C-alpha positions in Angstrom: 39.8 69.5 111.5 42.0 66.8 113.1 45.7 66.7 112.7 45.4 63.4 110.7 42.9 65.0 108.4 45.1 68.1 108.0 48.1 66.0 107.0 46.0 64.0 104.5 44.8 67.2 103.0 48.3 68.4 102.6 49.3 65.3 100.7 46.4 65.4 98.3 45.8 69.1 97.8 46.8 70.6 94.4 49.5 73.3 94.3 47.0 76.0 93.7 45.3 75.2 97.0 48.6 74.8 98.9 49.5 78.4 97.9 46.7 79.5 100.2 48.4 78.0 103.3 49.9 80.4 105.8 52.4 79.4 108.5 51.4 80.8 111.8 53.1 81.4 115.1 52.8 79.2 118.2 50.6 81.6 119.9 48.2 81.9 117.0 47.3 78.3 116.5 49.1 76.1 119.0 47.6 72.8 117.9 48.4 72.9 114.2 51.4 74.2 112.3 49.3 75.6 109.4 46.2 77.6 109.0 44.1 76.4 106.1 42.8 79.7 104.9 39.1 79.0 104.4 38.2 76.2 106.9 40.7 75.6 109.7 39.2 76.2 113.1 42.1 75.3 115.5 39.4 73.7 117.7 38.4 77.1 119.1 41.8 78.6 119.4 42.5 82.0 117.7 43.3 81.5 114.0 45.8 83.8 112.3 43.9 85.3 109.3 45.5 85.1 105.9 47.6 88.1 105.1 46.0 90.6 102.8 49.4 91.9 101.8 49.7 89.1 99.3 47.0 90.9 97.2 49.0 94.2 97.2 50.5 94.7 93.8 53.2 97.4 93.8 54.7 98.8 90.6 58.1 99.4 92.3 60.7 101.7 90.8 63.8 99.8 89.5 67.0 100.5 91.5 68.6 101.2 88.1 66.4 104.3 87.8 67.4 105.6 91.2 70.4 107.9 91.6 73.1 106.8 94.1 72.3 109.4 96.7 68.7 108.1 96.9 69.4 104.4 97.2 68.9 102.2 100.2 70.2 98.9 101.5 66.9 97.1 100.8 66.4 98.6 97.3 62.7 99.2 97.8 61.6 102.3 95.8 58.3 103.7 94.7 57.3 106.8 92.7 55.1 109.4 94.2 52.4 108.6 91.6 52.4 104.9 92.6 52.6 105.8 96.3 49.3 107.7 95.9 47.7 104.8 94.1 48.4 102.1 96.6 47.8 104.3 99.6 44.3 105.1 98.4 43.6 101.6 97.1 44.8 99.8 100.3 44.1 102.0 103.3 45.3 100.3 106.5 47.6 98.0 104.6 49.8 100.9 103.4 51.1 103.5 105.8 52.3 106.8 104.5 54.9 108.4 106.8 56.0 112.1 106.3 59.5 112.4 107.7 60.0 116.1 106.8 60.4 118.7 109.5 57.3 120.2 111.0 58.3 123.6 109.6 58.3 122.1 106.0 54.9 120.6 106.5 53.5 123.8 107.9 54.8 126.1 105.2 55.0 123.8 102.1 52.0 121.6 102.7 51.3 117.9 103.4 49.4 115.1 101.6 45.9 114.5 102.8 46.7 110.8 103.2 49.6 111.0 105.6 49.1 108.5 108.4 52.2 109.4 110.6 54.4 112.4 110.8 57.7 111.9 112.5 60.5 114.2 111.3 63.9 112.6 110.6 65.6 116.0 110.7 64.5 119.1 112.6 65.9 122.7 112.7 68.4 123.5 115.4 67.0 125.7 118.1 67.4 128.6 118.3 67.2 128.8 114.5 70.5 129.0 112.7 71.2 129.6 109.0 73.7 127.3 107.2 75.5 129.1 104.4 76.8 125.8 103.1 73.4 124.4 102.4 71.5 127.7 101.9 68.9 126.6 104.5 68.3 126.3 108.2 70.7 124.2 110.1 69.2 120.8 110.9 69.8 118.0 113.4 68.8 114.4 113.3 65.9 113.3 115.5 67.6 110.9 118.0 64.3 109.1 118.7 63.1 108.8 115.1 63.0 105.0 115.0 61.4 104.7 118.4 58.7 107.3 117.5 57.9 105.6 114.2 57.6 102.1 115.8 55.4 103.5 118.6 53.1 105.3 116.0 52.9 102.1 113.9 51.9 100.1 117.0 49.0 102.5 117.5 47.5 102.0 114.1 44.8 99.4 113.2 46.0 97.0 110.5 48.5 94.2 109.8 51.4 93.8 112.1 53.8 94.5 109.3 52.2 97.0 106.8 53.8 98.3 103.7 55.5 101.6 104.7 56.1 104.5 102.4 58.5 107.2 103.6 58.1 110.7 102.2 60.5 113.6 102.3 61.1 116.6 100.0 62.8 114.8 97.1 63.8 111.3 98.2 67.3 111.7 99.6 66.3 112.0 103.3 63.8 109.2 103.1 66.6 106.9 101.8 68.7 107.5 105.0 65.6 107.1 107.2 64.6 103.9 105.5 68.0 102.4 106.2 67.7 103.4 109.9 64.3 101.7 110.2 65.4 98.6 108.4 68.5 98.3 110.6 66.1 98.2 113.6 63.9 95.4 112.2 61.2 97.4 110.5 60.2 95.6 107.3 58.6 96.5 104.0 59.9 100.1 104.0 59.7 101.8 100.6 61.1 105.3 99.9 59.2 107.7 97.7 62.1 108.5 95.3 60.7 111.8 94.1 59.3 113.0 97.4 56.6 115.6 98.0 58.1 118.5 96.0 60.3 116.6 93.6 63.7 117.2 92.0 64.9 120.5 90.7 64.3 120.9 87.0 66.2 122.9 84.3 64.4 126.1 85.3 65.6 125.9 88.9 62.2 124.9 90.2 60.9 121.6 91.7 58.4 121.0 89.0 59.5 117.8 87.2 58.2 115.1 89.5 57.0 114.5 93.1 53.7 114.2 94.9 52.4 117.6 94.0 53.3 117.4 90.3 51.8 113.9 90.0 48.5 115.3 91.1 48.3 113.9 94.6 45.9 115.3 97.1 47.5 117.7 99.6 46.8 120.6 101.8 48.7 123.9 102.1 49.4 123.3 105.8 50.3 120.4 108.0 47.4 118.1 109.0 46.2 119.3 112.4 45.6 115.9 113.9 49.3 114.9 113.3 50.8 118.0 114.9 51.1 118.5 118.6 52.1 121.9 120.1 54.6 120.2 122.4 56.5 118.9 119.4 57.0 122.2 117.7 
């Protein structure tokens, strides 16, 4: 399609058709500024395909329903049940990242659909007990953002997929989401109830979370996401 024909089409096309237009970068379609989804050819140059993310419908959790200690700067939240649904409905477009420590995944279990496992916190070595938290003392992974970006680059799919961060109950994933967003990673949702969920009246994590919502999971970490050198 010539540039003149393209401009004429833009002037005459109805709004419903214009909604299909996608602006592309210089390297994708150097001769034209737009890619007409169904019939632009760019005269043999590579055409940027329409983004399939536009078809992704997310029933996001309202920020008003999220407690302060689980909130993020971008206010992108999702329940474990909705995370399960969109991850299975849109494989490749939605990337599930487990940010729990490898010890947690090994002894508590891991969803079958985890795409990337990069811990945000890991136990201090040699192992030390923290009386204040009643758990092992943890330290932040200094290369967390770099590891996540490298792992995303190695996946097949859109350049900017929808990312779901999963921790135990949604607090750690909020901190990690802010770290990624600050480094330019877009579309980062935090699973607000995490893998195990919040603590209920009976002192157990049995009120929400991936496992309570009926998500698929294994009792141990997925072997293909765990390397011996990382343990």
